[in-house]
C-alpha positions, 0 to 999 in steps of 0.5 A, a space after each residue: 499499499 503506498 503510504 505518503 509521510 508529509 514533515 513540516 517544522 513546527 510554527 516559530 522553527 527557524 526554516 533558512 531552506 524556505 526564507 532561500 527559496 522566498 528571496 530566489 523566488 523574488 530575484 527571479 522578479 515572482 511577487 505576492 509571494 509573502 513566506 515560504 516554508 521547505 518540508 519532505 515528502 516522503 513516499 512508503 509502499 507497505 504490505 497490507 499488514 502494517 498497522 497505523 500505529 507501525 507507521 507512525 512509530 517510524 515517524 516518531 523514531 526515524 521520519 521525523 524530529 518531533 521536536 521541530 516538525 510535524 507530520 501527517 501520514 496519509 493512506 493512498 486508498 485500496 
């Protein structure tokens, strides 16, 4: 089963990559961009037997730094 994990920085955590993207967009002449926050998308191909709790444990132990990052799990519909 295809599963996506979206990892984003928590509010209040500085995002230097997002700032660099924002600056580059302005340098390329794009206006109207107020802020940029960069994150990660991790795609997993899992067996049906892998539980939601197992996926959450993967996120908490490895895929996301829960001190500064949030994560959201999205499983593909069967």
